[in-house]
VEXVOTI-245934 format. One line per 3 residues: for each residue y, z, x of C-alpha. Coordinates in pm, 1 decimal, always signed. Layout:
# VEXVOTI-245934
Y:Z:X; ...
This chain:
# VEXVOTI-245934
+2530.2:+3478.9:+5726.0; +2518.9:+3219.9:+5450.3; +2273.2:+2937.4:+5402.9
+2419.2:+2586.8:+5446.6; +2386.4:+2543.7:+5069.3; +2582.0:+2863.6:+4999.1
+2844.9:+2763.8:+5254.1; +2894.4:+2429.5:+5081.1; +2906.7:+2605.0:+4744.6
+3196.9:+2822.0:+4861.8; +3393.3:+2564.1:+5061.5; +3383.2:+2246.9:+4848.6
+3663.6:+2245.6:+4591.2; +3695.3:+1887.2:+4466.6; +3669.2:+1837.2:+4091.9
+3308.9:+1874.4:+3975.4; +3201.2:+2104.9:+4257.9; +3097.3:+2464.6:+4172.5
+3383.8:+2628.1:+4362.6; +3626.1:+2361.6:+4244.5; +3531.6:+2444.1:+3886.3
+3594.3:+2811.6:+3959.0; +3933.7:+2759.8:+4125.0; +4049.4:+2548.8:+3832.3
+4000.2:+2841.2:+3590.6; +4307.7:+3012.5:+3738.3; +4676.5:+2932.1:+3767.3
+4735.9:+2807.4:+4123.4; +5061.7:+2751.3:+4315.1; +5125.1:+2384.6:+4388.7
+5472.4:+2400.7:+4548.6; +5777.1:+2616.1:+4605.2; +6045.0:+2592.9:+4338.9
+6304.7:+2503.2:+4599.3; +6103.4:+2195.5:+4698.3; +6128.3:+2035.6:+4353.7
+6483.0:+1903.6:+4336.6; +6635.3:+1708.2:+4047.2; +6571.5:+1333.3:+4076.8
+6333.8:+1387.1:+4369.6; +5962.5:+1390.7:+4278.0; +5725.7:+1503.8:+4552.7
+5362.9:+1413.6:+4626.6; +5118.3:+1703.4:+4596.4; +4751.6:+1724.1:+4692.2
+4558.9:+2009.7:+4530.2; +4182.4:+2054.5:+4558.6; +4141.1:+1689.9:+4650.9
+4354.9:+1553.3:+4364.7; +4653.7:+1328.8:+4438.9; +4937.3:+1434.8:+4207.9
+5314.5:+1412.9:+4178.6; +5546.0:+1701.2:+4086.9; +5887.9:+1639.0:+3931.5
+6166.1:+1787.8:+3719.6; +6255.7:+1618.0:+3394.7; +6604.1:+1597.1:+3242.4
+6569.0:+1951.8:+3109.1; +6487.3:+2090.2:+3453.0; +6124.9:+2159.4:+3360.6
+5849.3:+2079.8:+3608.9; +5574.6:+1828.0:+3538.0; +5257.3:+1764.3:+3736.8
+5087.8:+1431.7:+3669.1; +4858.3:+1183.7:+3843.3; +5018.8:+1018.9:+4142.5
+4874.3:+672.7:+4070.0; +5049.8:+473.7:+3797.7; +4791.1:+370.9:+3534.0
+4950.3:+24.9:+3515.8; +4904.3:-121.5:+3865.8; +4837.8:+178.9:+4091.6
+5182.9:+229.0:+4244.4; +5258.0:+574.8:+4391.4; +5465.3:+757.5:+4131.3
+5613.2:+994.3:+4391.1; +5852.8:+705.3:+4466.4; +5957.1:+704.1:+4100.5
+6279.1:+792.9:+3920.6; +6329.9:+1112.5:+3719.3; +6516.1:+988.1:+3413.5
+6508.2:+947.4:+3035.8; +6291.4:+1253.2:+2977.8; +6019.9:+1178.2:+3231.9
+5916.8:+1003.0:+3552.8; +5962.4:+625.9:+3569.7; +5755.4:+398.7:+3793.2
+5974.4:+184.7:+4019.5; +5741.8:-118.4:+3995.1; +5754.8:-210.4:+3625.2
+5946.6:+78.0:+3469.6; +5668.3:+254.9:+3284.1; +5790.7:+602.5:+3189.6
+5566.5:+911.2:+3177.4; +5634.3:+1248.9:+3021.2; +5534.1:+1587.0:+3164.3
+5230.8:+1592.6:+2934.4; +5105.8:+1255.3:+3065.1; +5210.9:+1044.5:+2765.8
+5349.4:+698.9:+2833.9; +5693.8:+695.8:+2671.4; +5807.3:+343.6:+2756.9
+5669.5:+9.0:+2876.4; +5981.2:-208.1:+2916.5; +5779.9:-523.5:+2976.3
+5599.0:-501.3:+2640.8; +5718.8:-598.7:+2295.3; +5924.2:-333.2:+2117.2
+5668.7:-352.2:+1833.9; +5371.8:-296.2:+2066.5; +5167.7:+23.5:+2033.4
+5012.7:-27.1:+2378.2; +5202.7:+266.7:+2530.2; +5048.7:+502.7:+2274.4
+4704.8:+424.9:+2416.2; +4803.1:+508.3:+2775.0; +4783.6:+860.3:+2907.5
+4774.5:+977.9:+3267.4; +4640.1:+1300.1:+3417.2; +4876.3:+1589.0:+3346.4
+4862.5:+1963.0:+3406.6; +5079.1:+2239.6:+3256.3; +5323.2:+2409.6:+3494.3
+5524.4:+2730.0:+3502.4; +5771.3:+2872.6:+3753.4; +5764.4:+3233.9:+3867.9
+5979.6:+3389.2:+4140.5; +5994.9:+3091.0:+4371.6; +5655.1:+2936.9:+4296.1
+5551.8:+2644.2:+4078.9; +5208.0:+2720.4:+3936.5; +4977.9:+2481.1:+3754.4
+4659.1:+2510.0:+3555.2; +4416.8:+2233.5:+3654.1; +4120.8:+2351.9:+3448.8
+3968.6:+2264.0:+3112.2; +4083.6:+2377.8:+2770.4; +4368.6:+2612.5:+2688.7
+4519.6:+2775.9:+2999.3; +4454.5:+3147.4:+3047.7; +4731.4:+3404.0:+3032.2
+4986.4:+3393.6:+3311.1; +4869.9:+3651.6:+3566.4; +5073.3:+3972.3:+3555.0
+5079.1:+4005.5:+3932.8; +5332.7:+4275.4:+4021.4; +5563.1:+4042.6:+4213.1
+5596.9:+3821.1:+3905.8; +5750.3:+4114.8:+3719.0; +6022.5:+4184.9:+3977.2
+6375.2:+4041.0:+3993.3; +6377.5:+3714.6:+4185.1; +6576.7:+3856.5:+4476.4
+6291.3:+4095.1:+4559.7; +6051.6:+3812.1:+4645.1; +6059.1:+3552.1:+4920.2
+5809.0:+3266.9:+4948.9; +5713.9:+2987.7:+5183.6; +5403.0:+2781.0:+5247.3
+5234.4:+2665.7:+5567.0; +4975.3:+2390.8:+5600.5; +4662.5:+2509.4:+5780.7
+4418.5:+2261.7:+5930.7; +4104.4:+2427.8:+5798.2; +3917.9:+2511.9:+5480.5
+4081.2:+2767.9:+5251.3; +3793.6:+3016.7:+5294.8; +3861.5:+3058.5:+5665.9
+4214.8:+3173.4:+5591.1; +4108.5:+3392.7:+5300.8; +3837.7:+3566.9:+5501.9
+4093.6:+3666.8:+5764.8; +4280.3:+3863.5:+5498.5; +3975.3:+4080.0:+5418.1
+3893.1:+4140.1:+5785.1; +4102.5:+4441.4:+5893.7; +3910.2:+4488.2:+6218.2
+4072.1:+4181.1:+6374.4; +4406.1:+4366.6:+6378.7; +4273.3:+4565.5:+6673.5
+4266.6:+4251.6:+6889.4; +4418.3:+3928.2:+6755.2; +4760.8:+4082.0:+6676.5
+4770.1:+4336.6:+6959.4; +5072.9:+4361.8:+7186.1; +5019.8:+4475.4:+7542.5
+5395.5:+4506.7:+7572.5; +5622.6:+4518.6:+7267.4; +5860.8:+4225.7:+7287.7
+6216.5:+4244.8:+7146.9; +6131.7:+3989.2:+6874.9; +5816.5:+4166.9:+6754.1
+5863.1:+4283.2:+6395.5; +5550.6:+4495.1:+6386.7; +5387.6:+4730.5:+6640.6
+5009.3:+4695.7:+6616.2; +4928.1:+4880.5:+6934.2; +4903.1:+5233.8:+6797.4
+4609.3:+5319.3:+6571.2; +4451.9:+4974.7:+6540.6; +4414.1:+4941.6:+6917.2
+4300.3:+5299.6:+6972.6; +4023.9:+5274.3:+6713.0; +3887.1:+4918.3:+6708.0
+3592.0:+5009.2:+6483.4; +3735.3:+5121.1:+6148.8; +3519.0:+5242.9:+5864.0
+3540.4:+4978.3:+5591.6; +3518.9:+5094.9:+5230.4; +3512.1:+4843.5:+4944.7
+3601.8:+4930.7:+4584.2; +3562.3:+4679.5:+4302.0; +3855.0:+4630.5:+4064.1
+3930.3:+4421.6:+3756.2; +4126.9:+4175.3:+3973.9; +3883.8:+4154.0:+4267.3
+3840.2:+4443.3:+4506.8; +4030.3:+4699.3:+4709.5; +3962.7:+4736.9:+5081.3
+4011.6:+5057.4:+5281.6; +4016.8:+5043.0:+5662.1; +3991.2:+5398.2:+5795.9
+4073.5:+5463.5:+6161.3; +4063.7:+5788.1:+6357.5; +4420.4:+5897.0:+6435.2
+4333.7:+6228.2:+6599.9; +4454.8:+6578.4:+6497.7; +4219.4:+6578.3:+6197.4
+4392.0:+6275.2:+6049.5; +4296.4:+5918.8:+5962.8; +4512.4:+5611.3:+5958.5
+4421.2:+5436.5:+5632.6; +4521.3:+5081.4:+5547.4; +4466.2:+4973.7:+5186.1
+4463.7:+4601.4:+5108.5; +4337.5:+4388.1:+4821.7; +4147.7:+4071.3:+4743.1
+4288.9:+3909.0:+4428.7; +4066.2:+3654.6:+4253.0; +4000.2:+3385.7:+4343.5
+4201.1:+3306.0:+4661.0; +4478.5:+3561.2:+4703.9; +4532.9:+3885.8:+4893.6
+4786.4:+4167.9:+4922.2; +4831.9:+4378.2:+5235.7; +5076.6:+4577.7:+5446.5
+5294.2:+4380.6:+5688.3; +5631.9:+4380.0:+5857.3; +5944.3:+4463.2:+5653.6
+6120.2:+4186.2:+5457.0; +6456.7:+4301.1:+5596.5; +6592.7:+4308.0:+5948.8
+6480.2:+4647.0:+6085.9; +6785.3:+4648.8:+6313.4; +7005.9:+4644.5:+6003.3
+6807.3:+4843.5:+5746.2; +6513.5:+5081.7:+5768.5; +6289.5:+5087.1:+5459.5
+5980.0:+5288.1:+5376.3; +5644.7:+5118.7:+5444.0; +5528.1:+5187.3:+5088.6
+5812.5:+4982.0:+4937.8; +5702.3:+4637.2:+5053.7; +5397.7:+4420.0:+5119.2
+5285.5:+4060.9:+5174.5; +5057.6:+3826.0:+4987.0; +4864.8:+3524.2:+5116.6
+4758.0:+3272.3:+4852.5; +4521.7:+3016.1:+5008.6; +4522.1:+2697.0:+4800.4
+4299.7:+2404.8:+4902.6; +4475.7:+2074.2:+4958.6; +4129.1:+1935.2:+5021.3
+3816.4:+2076.1:+5182.1; +3953.0:+2042.3:+5536.3; +4312.8:+2165.6:+5489.0
+4486.9:+2423.1:+5275.8; +4830.0:+2562.2:+5199.2; +4885.0:+2927.2:+5279.5
+5156.0:+3059.0:+5047.7; +5322.7:+3352.8:+5221.5; +5501.6:+3595.8:+4990.9
+5716.1:+3889.1:+5100.1; +5760.5:+4143.4:+4821.3; +5997.9:+4440.1:+4813.1
+5975.2:+4692.8:+4530.1; +6299.8:+4888.9:+4566.7; +6564.5:+4631.3:+4655.1
+6638.9:+4275.3:+4759.6; +6454.2:+4091.8:+5033.0; +6676.4:+3972.0:+5315.5
+6627.4:+3601.5:+5248.6; +6809.1:+3483.3:+5561.0; +6607.5:+3718.7:+5780.7
+6278.9:+3592.8:+5635.8; +6393.1:+3235.2:+5684.5; +6455.4:+3309.9:+6051.4
+6102.8:+3450.6:+6083.0; +5958.6:+3140.0:+5909.9; +6199.2:+2858.7:+6005.7
+5967.5:+2569.8:+5916.2; +5985.5:+2398.6:+5581.5; +5659.9:+2289.6:+5411.8
+5515.8:+1985.1:+5584.9; +5714.4:+2030.5:+5907.2; +5518.2:+1990.3:+6228.7
+5455.5:+2335.2:+6374.5; +5554.7:+2391.0:+6735.3; +5228.2:+2569.1:+6812.1
+4919.5:+2384.5:+6692.9; +4557.4:+2318.5:+6779.2; +4639.2:+1990.5:+6954.2
+4858.1:+2167.8:+7212.6; +4634.9:+2478.2:+7214.6; +4913.4:+2676.4:+7047.0
+5109.7:+2662.2:+7375.0; +4899.5:+2945.8:+7508.6; +5054.4:+3114.7:+7812.7
+4792.7:+3283.5:+8031.8; +5052.6:+3493.3:+8211.6; +5176.1:+3622.8:+7877.9
+4813.8:+3690.3:+7784.7; +4771.2:+3906.0:+8095.2; +5089.1:+4107.1:+8044.4
+5234.7:+4094.9:+7691.9; +5011.4:+3977.3:+7404.7; +4637.9:+3973.7:+7352.3
+4636.5:+3601.7:+7263.3; +4910.3:+3467.5:+7488.7; +5069.3:+3268.8:+7207.2
+5375.4:+3476.1:+7121.5; +5445.5:+3745.9:+6865.0; +5419.4:+3551.7:+6536.6
+5116.9:+3668.1:+6337.6; +5085.2:+3336.7:+6153.9; +5035.2:+3158.3:+6485.8
+4763.4:+3408.9:+6579.5; +4591.1:+3357.8:+6244.5; +4600.4:+2980.1:+6274.8
+4447.4:+2996.1:+6621.5; +4157.8:+3200.4:+6484.1; +4095.0:+3005.4:+6165.0
+4168.5:+2649.3:+6281.1; +3973.4:+2679.0:+6607.2; +3657.2:+2734.5:+6398.6
+3678.3:+2369.2:+6295.6; +3784.2:+2222.7:+5960.2; +3484.0:+2367.8:+5773.4
+3305.0:+2648.2:+5954.9; +2925.1:+2654.8:+5935.2; +2857.4:+3015.5:+5834.0
+2483.0:+2974.7:+5881.2; +2553.2:+3013.5:+6255.6; +2737.9:+3345.4:+6244.9
+2623.2:+3699.8:+6321.2; +2805.0:+3955.1:+6106.3; +2851.1:+4322.4:+6193.5
+2933.4:+4641.0:+6006.8; +3309.3:+4581.9:+6005.4; +3254.1:+4246.9:+5828.7
+3189.6:+4428.4:+5501.7; +3502.4:+4275.4:+5344.3; +3379.1:+3922.0:+5419.5
+3033.2:+3977.7:+5273.8; +3179.6:+4137.5:+4962.2; +3426.0:+3849.7:+4922.6
+3147.6:+3593.5:+4938.7; +2930.4:+3779.7:+4689.9; +3224.1:+3814.4:+4452.6
+3302.8:+3442.0:+4467.8; +2938.7:+3335.2:+4437.7; +2897.8:+3557.7:+4131.8
+3210.3:+3407.2:+3974.2; +3082.5:+3055.1:+4049.4; +2758.0:+3141.5:+3870.2
+2956.3:+3280.8:+3576.1; +3144.4:+2951.5:+3536.9; +2824.4:+2748.5:+3566.8
+2666.6:+2963.3:+3293.1; +2965.7:+2928.2:+3061.2; +3084.5:+3286.1:+3115.8
+3442.9:+3390.9:+3187.6; +3485.5:+3467.3:+3559.8; +3644.3:+3783.4:+3690.5
+4020.3:+3823.9:+3632.2; +4060.5:+3531.3:+3389.3; +4235.2:+3670.7:+3081.7
+4333.2:+3515.0:+2751.2; +4599.3:+3782.4:+2692.3; +4797.2:+3995.4:+2935.9
+4652.3:+4315.5:+2792.0; +4521.1:+4523.4:+2950.5; +4715.3:+4474.0:+3272.0
+4437.8:+4427.7:+3527.3; +4687.3:+4447.3:+3815.2; +4816.6:+4790.5:+3719.1
+4624.7:+4952.2:+4005.7; +4697.1:+4690.9:+4272.2; +4817.6:+4909.6:+4558.2
+4911.3:+4839.9:+4920.0; +4932.8:+5129.3:+5165.5; +4916.4:+5216.7:+5531.3
+4935.1:+5590.4:+5569.2; +4829.6:+5893.0:+5771.9; +4582.4:+6091.4:+5563.0
+4403.8:+6423.5:+5637.5; +4036.9:+6368.1:+5722.4; +3949.6:+6597.7:+5432.1
+4115.6:+6364.2:+5175.9; +3910.8:+6136.1:+4954.3; +3994.7:+5794.6:+5092.1
+3972.5:+5618.6:+4754.5; +4205.0:+5861.5:+4579.7; +4485.8:+5964.0:+4815.2
+4721.7:+5688.1:+4700.2; +4692.9:+5759.7:+4327.5; +4968.1:+6021.8:+4336.9
+5213.6:+5758.8:+4460.8; +5367.6:+5448.1:+4310.5; +5170.4:+5129.5:+4268.4
+5247.9:+4809.5:+4450.1
């Protein structure tokens, strides 16, 4: 368990908080590229900051303060024109870098606009994501995450608002033991894209092995599969709020069968504030295009849409279904299962009340890793995985696997003969 002070240290991400200072040392997604349309700025809340995201006349994204420095009007109602974002109240025009370009109500000889500057953060776009650097000084190198290096058609992305602190979502991604229960099917339904009844249900107490890496750590969940074999699932924690793991295929399995080693998912948990966060869901395929229409059918909601299953309606839990078909009784969608688990803890879970077991090794390692990085920032040191150049490539050994392995194999080495993620 954590002390209340440690819990606050890990869960508070507003500007000036220890974890907020850490999170701001990394590029973070702030929207999907497809959300930012020409002439249509959108409001964005990231780590407690109220911002507005827009495209200028050149199609480049800008992220600036949402409150107009003149009289406080919401700039997300503004107009994208003349090289920037114009406030609809008095016409003040702001560039992507926060400079005030025009003040139509002032004299043409006035230098007043040159003394006005609003909050602004640099942005980049990579394979469907808009990322921003909200930290101090010169931004670090763009992370060389493997999915950033692929053609755009091999990646699919969406984002889902979760009504809880980011850490609750992130901890679920380094907790492979919950697969044995939360996502179990008692009866495989026709719309289930992934059968989790086999090895995860038969061995609900996997051995958990943690291996530190330059990007975070690698997690091995080893389950007894009988016949002198283990079922090994290899996933990853990517600093400071990301994960990579095996999941269902990003193509319709009724149309195309693809090897499990050729695809994976990522969850990037970005705080909106301390009580809500955006989970960016990424489907990555290494050897061909993702079926975009199929993924859209699996995740039909657009960002900000009200979700059919939610905490207020108890996720439409069906007790008859729970007796006969699924362990939870809330359908076959894993994201719904995850939200039930993480949101029902409350907006900010008090970890001083918990009682951790041996299969919680991923959680304890995650917390130690983040607390160490927070201390590094506080001491003026560079935290783990922040790079000023892209060399060396710290993600070169990011690997995602789920595989049958002989019991005699070294669990940390079996994958090294194969391709990386």
